[in-house]
C-alpha positions as CSV (number, residue, x, y, z in Angstrom):
1,M,-30.5,-6.6,-2.7
2,S,-30.0,-7.9,-5.9
3,E,-26.7,-6.5,-8.3
4,Y,-27.0,-3.4,-9.4
5,R,-26.7,-4.4,-12.7
6,N,-29.9,-6.6,-13.0
7,M,-31.7,-3.5,-11.6
8,T,-33.9,-1.8,-13.6
9,K,-33.3,1.9,-14.5
10,E,-36.4,2.9,-12.6
11,E,-35.1,0.8,-9.6
12,L,-31.5,2.1,-9.5
13,L,-33.2,5.7,-10.2
14,A,-35.2,5.2,-6.7
15,E,-32.3,3.9,-5.0
16,K,-30.0,6.6,-6.3
17,E,-32.5,9.0,-4.7
18,T,-32.3,7.0,-1.2
19,L,-28.7,7.3,-1.4
20,L,-28.4,11.1,-2.1
21,K,-30.6,12.1,1.3
22,K,-28.2,9.9,3.0
23,F,-25.1,11.7,0.9
24,D,-26.7,15.0,1.9
25,E,-26.8,14.0,5.6
26,F,-23.2,13.6,5.5
27,K,-22.3,16.5,4.0
28,A,-24.4,18.9,6.2
29,M,-22.0,17.8,9.0
30,G,-19.4,19.2,8.0
31,L,-16.4,16.8,8.1
32,N,-12.9,16.8,7.8
33,L,-11.5,13.0,7.9
34,D,-8.3,11.6,6.4
35,M,-7.8,8.2,5.0
36,S,-5.0,9.3,2.8
37,R,-2.2,8.1,4.0
38,G,-0.7,5.1,5.8
39,K,0.1,7.1,9.4
40,P,0.3,5.6,12.7
41,S,-2.2,6.9,14.7
42,K,-1.4,9.1,18.1
43,E,-2.3,5.9,20.1
44,Q,0.2,3.7,18.0
45,L,3.0,6.8,18.6
46,D,2.2,6.8,22.2
47,L,3.6,3.1,22.6
48,S,7.1,4.4,21.8
49,M,7.3,7.7,24.1
50,D,9.7,5.5,26.4
51,M,12.4,5.1,23.9
52,L,12.9,9.4,24.9
53,K,13.7,8.3,28.1
54,P,17.8,9.3,29.1
55,I,20.3,6.6,28.5
56,D,23.8,6.0,28.6
57,Y,25.7,6.9,25.0
58,T,28.0,4.5,24.7
59,E,28.3,1.1,23.2
60,D,31.8,-1.3,23.8
61,G,33.0,2.5,25.5
62,F,32.5,4.2,22.0
63,D,30.6,7.4,22.8
64,V,27.8,7.3,19.8
65,R,27.6,11.1,20.3
66,N,30.3,11.7,17.9
67,Y,31.5,11.1,14.7
68,G,32.4,7.5,13.1
69,L,30.3,4.1,12.4
70,L,29.4,4.9,8.9
71,D,27.3,2.0,8.3
72,G,25.6,2.0,12.1
73,I,26.4,0.8,15.6
74,K,27.3,-3.0,16.2
75,S,24.4,-3.9,18.2
76,C,21.3,-1.9,15.9
77,K,23.3,-3.7,12.9
78,Q,22.8,-7.0,14.7
79,L,19.2,-6.3,15.5
80,F,18.4,-5.8,12.0
81,A,20.2,-8.9,10.9
82,D,18.1,-10.9,13.4
83,L,14.9,-9.6,12.0
84,L,16.0,-9.9,8.0
85,G,17.6,-13.3,8.5
86,V,20.9,-12.1,7.3
87,E,24.6,-11.6,8.9
88,A,25.4,-8.5,10.2
89,K,28.3,-7.6,7.8
90,N,25.4,-7.6,5.0
91,I,23.5,-4.9,7.1
92,I,23.8,-0.7,6.5
93,I,21.8,1.5,9.1
94,G,20.6,4.6,7.3
95,P,18.6,7.4,8.2
96,S,14.9,7.5,9.5
97,A,13.3,6.4,6.5
98,S,13.8,3.8,3.9
99,L,12.5,5.6,1.2
100,N,16.4,7.5,1.4
101,L,18.2,4.5,1.3
102,M,15.7,3.5,-1.9
103,Y,16.2,6.7,-3.7
104,D,19.9,6.8,-2.8
105,Y,20.1,3.4,-4.5
106,I,18.6,4.0,-7.4
107,C,20.8,7.1,-7.9
108,Q,23.9,5.3,-7.0
109,C,22.9,3.0,-9.9
110,Y,22.2,5.9,-12.2
111,C,25.1,8.0,-11.7
112,E,27.8,5.2,-11.3
113,G,26.5,2.1,-12.3
114,V,25.9,-1.5,-10.7
115,L,29.4,-3.1,-10.0
116,G,31.3,-1.8,-12.9
117,S,28.4,-1.4,-15.3
118,T,27.6,1.4,-17.1
119,P,25.8,4.2,-15.1
120,W,22.0,4.0,-16.2
121,C,22.3,8.0,-17.1
122,K,24.4,6.9,-20.1
123,L,22.3,4.0,-22.0
124,D,19.6,5.1,-24.4
125,E,16.9,3.8,-22.3
126,V,16.3,2.4,-18.7
127,K,13.0,0.5,-17.7
128,F,11.6,-0.9,-14.4
129,L,8.8,-3.8,-13.6
130,C,6.5,-2.0,-11.6
131,P,3.7,-4.8,-9.8
132,V,0.7,-2.6,-9.8
133,P,-1.5,-1.7,-7.9
134,G,1.8,-0.6,-5.8
135,Y,3.7,2.0,-3.6
136,D,3.4,5.4,-5.4
137,R,6.7,6.7,-4.2
138,H,8.4,3.7,-5.6
139,F,6.9,5.2,-8.9
140,T,7.8,8.7,-8.1
141,I,11.5,7.7,-7.9
142,L,11.3,6.1,-10.7
143,E,9.8,9.1,-12.6
144,H,12.0,11.5,-11.1
145,F,15.0,9.7,-12.8
146,G,12.9,9.2,-16.4
147,I,13.5,5.3,-16.0
148,K,10.2,3.6,-17.8
149,M,7.9,2.1,-15.7
150,I,6.3,-1.4,-17.2
151,N,3.3,-2.5,-15.3
152,V,3.1,-5.9,-14.2
153,P,-0.2,-7.4,-12.6
154,M,-0.3,-8.9,-9.5
155,T,-2.3,-12.1,-8.5
156,S,-2.9,-14.0,-5.1
157,E,0.6,-14.8,-4.9
158,G,2.6,-12.0,-5.7
159,P,3.4,-10.1,-9.2
160,D,2.8,-12.3,-12.1
161,M,5.9,-14.3,-12.6
162,D,5.1,-15.7,-16.3
163,V,4.9,-12.0,-17.2
164,I,8.0,-11.1,-15.2
165,E,9.9,-13.9,-16.9
166,E,9.4,-12.8,-20.2
167,L,9.8,-9.2,-19.7
168,V,13.5,-9.7,-17.9
169,K,14.8,-11.1,-21.5
170,D,14.9,-7.3,-22.3
171,E,18.9,-6.0,-21.8
172,A,17.1,-2.4,-20.9
173,V,14.9,-4.0,-17.9
174,K,16.9,-3.1,-15.2
175,G,15.0,-4.1,-12.2
176,M,12.1,-4.2,-10.1
177,F,10.1,-2.3,-7.2
178,C,8.3,-4.9,-5.0
179,V,7.0,-4.8,-1.3
180,P,6.9,-8.7,-0.8
181,K,5.1,-8.6,2.4
182,Y,1.5,-7.4,2.7
183,S,1.7,-5.5,-0.4
184,N,0.9,-1.8,-0.8
185,P,-2.1,-1.5,-1.1
186,Q,-3.4,-5.0,-1.5
187,G,-1.9,-6.9,1.4
188,I,-0.9,-9.9,-0.6
189,T,2.3,-11.3,0.7
190,F,4.4,-13.7,-2.1
191,S,3.9,-17.0,-2.2
192,D,7.4,-19.4,-1.6
193,D,7.4,-20.7,-5.6
194,T,6.9,-16.5,-6.1
195,V,9.8,-15.7,-4.2
196,R,11.8,-18.8,-5.7
197,R,11.3,-18.1,-9.0
198,I,12.0,-14.3,-8.3
199,A,15.3,-15.7,-6.7
200,A,15.9,-17.5,-9.8
201,L,15.7,-15.1,-12.6
202,K,18.0,-15.0,-15.6
203,P,17.8,-11.5,-16.6
204,A,19.4,-10.2,-19.6
205,A,20.5,-7.3,-17.8
206,K,23.9,-8.4,-15.9
207,D,22.9,-4.8,-13.3
208,F,19.5,-6.2,-13.0
209,R,18.4,-5.4,-9.2
210,I,15.3,-5.9,-7.0
211,V,14.7,-3.4,-4.4
212,W,12.9,-5.7,-2.0
213,D,11.1,-3.1,0.2
214,N,9.7,-5.1,3.1
215,A,8.4,-2.4,4.8
216,Y,5.7,-4.7,6.9
217,C,8.1,-7.3,7.4
218,V,6.5,-7.9,11.3
219,H,3.5,-5.9,10.9
220,D,0.7,-8.4,11.7
221,I,-3.1,-7.7,12.3
222,K,-4.5,-10.9,12.8
223,D,-3.1,-13.5,15.5
224,E,-2.0,-15.6,12.6
225,G,-0.3,-13.4,9.9
226,D,1.6,-14.4,7.2
227,T,5.0,-15.8,6.3
228,L,7.5,-14.6,4.0
229,L,10.4,-16.8,2.7
230,N,13.3,-15.2,3.3
231,I,14.6,-14.1,-0.3
232,F,18.3,-14.3,0.8
233,D,18.4,-18.0,1.7
234,V,17.2,-18.9,-2.1
235,L,19.2,-16.5,-4.2
236,G,22.1,-19.3,-4.9
237,D,24.3,-17.4,-7.7
238,N,22.3,-14.6,-7.6
239,E,23.1,-13.1,-4.5
240,D,23.8,-9.5,-6.3
241,M,20.6,-9.2,-7.4
242,V,18.8,-7.9,-4.5
243,I,18.7,-4.9,-2.2
244,E,16.3,-5.2,0.5
245,V,14.9,-2.4,2.6
246,C,12.9,-1.7,5.9
247,S,12.5,0.7,8.6
248,T,11.3,1.1,12.2
249,S,9.0,3.9,10.5
250,K,5.6,2.4,11.6
251,M,6.9,0.8,14.5
252,T,8.3,3.4,16.9
253,F,8.1,7.0,15.1
254,P,7.8,7.5,11.2
255,G,9.6,11.2,11.4
256,A,12.5,9.8,14.1
257,G,12.6,5.9,13.0
258,V,15.4,3.9,11.6
259,S,15.9,1.9,8.4
260,A,18.2,-0.8,7.5
261,L,19.6,-2.1,4.0
262,A,20.5,-5.8,3.6
263,A,22.8,-6.8,0.6
264,S,25.6,-8.9,-0.6
265,D,28.9,-8.5,0.2
266,A,30.0,-6.9,-3.0
267,N,26.8,-4.4,-3.0
268,I,27.5,-3.3,0.4
269,A,31.1,-2.5,-0.4
270,Q,29.8,-0.5,-3.0
271,I,27.1,1.6,-1.2
272,K,29.4,1.7,1.6
273,K,32.1,3.7,-0.9
274,R,29.1,6.2,-1.8
275,L,28.0,6.8,1.5
276,N,31.5,7.8,2.3
277,C,31.2,10.8,0.4
278,E,27.7,11.3,1.0
279,T,27.7,11.4,5.3
280,I,30.2,11.1,8.4
281,S,27.2,8.5,9.9
282,Y,23.9,8.8,10.4
283,D,22.1,9.1,13.7
284,K,23.6,6.7,16.2
285,M,22.0,7.9,19.3
286,N,18.9,6.9,17.5
287,Q,19.9,3.6,16.7
288,L,21.2,3.3,20.0
289,R,17.8,4.4,21.7
290,H,16.2,1.8,19.5
291,V,17.9,-1.1,20.5
292,K,17.7,-0.1,23.9
293,F,13.9,0.1,23.7
294,F,13.2,-3.3,22.1
295,G,16.4,-4.9,23.7
296,N,16.2,-7.7,20.8
297,V,13.8,-9.1,18.0
298,D,11.4,-10.6,21.1
299,G,11.1,-7.5,22.1
300,L,10.4,-5.9,18.9
301,L,7.7,-8.4,17.9
302,A,6.4,-8.1,21.7
303,H,6.2,-4.3,20.9
304,M,4.2,-4.8,17.2
305,K,1.4,-6.9,18.8
306,K,0.6,-3.7,20.5
307,H,0.2,-2.3,17.2
308,A,-1.8,-5.0,16.3
309,A,-4.2,-4.4,19.0
310,I,-4.8,-1.0,18.3
311,M,-5.1,-1.7,13.8
312,K,-7.1,-5.0,14.4
313,P,-10.4,-2.9,15.5
314,K,-10.0,-0.3,12.4
315,F,-9.4,-2.8,9.4
316,D,-12.3,-5.1,11.3
317,M,-14.6,-2.0,10.4
318,V,-13.8,-0.9,7.3
319,I,-14.1,-4.8,5.9
320,E,-17.7,-5.3,7.7
321,H,-18.8,-1.9,6.2
322,L,-17.6,-2.7,2.9
323,E,-19.5,-6.8,3.4
324,N,-22.7,-5.2,5.0
325,E,-22.8,-2.3,2.1
326,L,-21.2,-3.3,-1.2
327,G,-21.6,-7.1,-0.6
328,G,-23.5,-9.2,-3.2
329,L,-24.1,-5.8,-5.4
330,G,-21.2,-6.7,-8.1
331,I,-19.6,-3.3,-8.2
332,A,-16.8,-3.4,-5.7
333,E,-13.7,-6.1,-4.8
334,W,-11.7,-6.3,-2.2
335,L,-9.3,-8.3,0.0
336,D,-9.3,-8.6,3.8
337,P,-5.5,-8.6,4.5
338,K,-3.6,-10.1,7.2
339,G,-1.3,-7.0,8.0
340,G,0.2,-4.1,6.2
341,Y,-1.9,-0.7,6.5
342,F,-3.8,-0.7,3.8
343,I,-7.0,-2.1,2.4
344,S,-7.4,-2.0,-1.6
345,L,-10.8,-1.6,-3.2
346,D,-11.8,-2.4,-6.7
347,V,-14.7,-0.1,-7.7
348,M,-16.6,-0.3,-10.8
349,N,-14.8,0.6,-14.0
350,G,-14.4,3.5,-14.9
351,T,-16.0,5.4,-11.6
352,A,-13.0,5.5,-8.9
353,K,-12.4,8.9,-9.9
354,R,-16.1,9.6,-9.3
355,V,-15.5,7.6,-5.9
356,G,-13.2,10.5,-5.0
357,E,-14.8,13.3,-5.8
358,L,-18.0,12.2,-4.0
359,C,-16.0,11.6,-0.8
360,K,-14.0,14.7,-0.7
361,E,-17.3,16.5,-1.2
362,A,-18.7,14.7,2.1
363,G,-15.1,15.9,3.7
364,V,-13.0,12.6,3.1
365,T,-9.5,12.6,1.7
366,L,-8.5,9.5,-0.1
367,T,-5.1,8.6,-1.3
368,T,-5.3,10.0,-4.9
369,V,-7.5,8.0,-7.2
370,G,-4.7,6.5,-10.0
371,A,-1.6,7.0,-7.5
372,T,-1.3,3.4,-7.0
373,Y,-0.1,3.0,-10.7
374,P,2.7,4.5,-12.7
375,Y,2.6,7.8,-13.8
376,G,-0.4,8.1,-12.0
377,D,-2.6,6.2,-14.5
378,D,-4.8,3.6,-13.3
379,P,-6.2,2.2,-16.8
380,N,-9.3,0.6,-15.5
381,N,-10.1,3.9,-12.9
382,S,-10.7,1.7,-10.8
383,N,-8.4,1.5,-7.5
384,I,-9.1,2.7,-4.1
385,R,-6.3,2.6,-1.4
386,I,-7.9,2.7,1.9
387,A,-5.9,3.7,4.6
388,P,-7.7,2.9,8.3
389,S,-4.8,3.4,10.6
390,L,-5.0,7.1,11.1
391,P,-8.5,8.4,12.1
392,P,-10.1,7.2,15.8
393,V,-12.7,4.5,15.3
394,A,-15.7,6.8,15.5
395,E,-14.1,9.1,12.5
396,L,-13.4,5.5,10.7
397,D,-16.7,4.3,10.9
398,L,-18.2,7.5,9.3
399,A,-15.6,7.7,6.5
400,T,-15.7,4.2,5.9
401,Q,-19.9,5.3,5.5
402,I,-19.3,7.8,3.0
403,L,-16.7,5.9,1.1
404,C,-19.4,2.9,0.5
405,T,-22.4,5.2,-0.1
406,S,-20.1,7.0,-2.6
407,V,-18.9,4.0,-4.4
408,K,-22.6,3.1,-4.8
409,L,-23.6,6.1,-6.2
410,A,-20.7,6.2,-9.0
411,A,-22.0,3.1,-9.8
412,I,-25.5,4.1,-10.4
413,E,-24.5,7.1,-12.4
414,K,-22.1,5.0,-14.9
415,L,-24.9,2.4,-15.2
416,V,-28.2,5.1,-15.5
417,G,-25.7,7.1,-18.0
C-alpha cells in the first residue's frame, strides 16, 4: 500500500471503512488488555521465587534482623559496587525502589542544599533539564517541588549535547534527570561521546546535579546488548556532579526489591547524614536474601538472561506488527531497542491522543498519552509508549493489532478532516 498522504480522499475513505469493520470486531471481543506500565510478567516474577527459601540471616556474625548498618550490609554493597563499577564505600543500599532514592535526594537538595550551597527552596527559580521523551515519574518529582522543567530533545546517541551545553550556562539550571541505558521510552543507550560530554560539563551552578537513573543497566533483550560507558570513570574533577541509582525491581520483585545509590565521597557523606535522621536502616534481611540468591554479579547476569528469554518474543512480536501493519504508510516511526522495557512509537503529529481514545474504546489501556513529556504536554501530540512485558503473548498480539488499527484510523481521520 502507498503512503497515506499519497492516497486520494476516496481511497482513504474506502480504507477507513475496511478498518472500521476490523475495529468493530475487536470491540465485540470485550477485551481488557493492559500495556500501560513496564511491569514484569508472572513468568518473570516466578524466576525469583527461590529467594524466599529459608536462609541464615547473619553476616560476619551480625544478625541482619536487628537494627544497624545504615548504608546496607557489606555483601550487598559489594554486589552493587561490582554491578556499577565503583567502590563499595561509594554505595548506599536503599529501600525497595530507586524512585524513593531519587525523590529523597531532590528533597535533600530542596530543603538543605548541596554540600553547603543555598537550599533550592530559598531560590527564586530552579530549573531541571529533561531529555524527551522521558520517564514520567522523573517529571512528577520535579513538578511536586515546583522545579521548572526544560525539554531537551533526544538523538540516536542520547540527549542533544549542544542544547545541554548551552542551557547549563544558566545558573538557575540545577540538574538533569536521565536514563542513560535503554532510555525510557525509546530504548536509546547514550554513546561514549555523549557520556564524556556530560561528564565534562561546566555548569554555571556549582550545585548542578545529574540523577543518572541506570534502571536498565543489565536489562538486555537481544543477545548482543548495548554497552554504556561508566560515567564515574570519566568524571575527573566533576566527581560530585553525578548521583547514580538502580534497583533489582525488574530483576526480582518490583514490590520487594533492593535499590542502590552510587556517588562521590562528599555526596555519600551528606546523604548518610540525612539518612541518620530519616531511618534506622533499610530491610537488611531482603538485602541478604538477594545476595544469597544471586551469589555475585555473574549470577545476577545469568538470571537476567532468563528474563531476556521471556521478554524477547514479546518485543519481537510488537516490532513485527509495527513493520507489517504500519511500515511504508508514512504515518508512524519507531525504534527497535536492544533492551529495556519499552518501545517508543511516534505517530502522525496531532493524533496520539486520538489513538489512545480508540485503543481504550477497543479495550486496550496504553500509557497516558503525553506522559512521556513534562507536564503531560507532548508538543506534537505524537508519542506513545508501548510496554510489552506484562501481557501474555496471545493478549499482546491482539493489543498490538488494535494499536496498529487505531494508529491508521486516527491518521485517516486527520487526513480527510
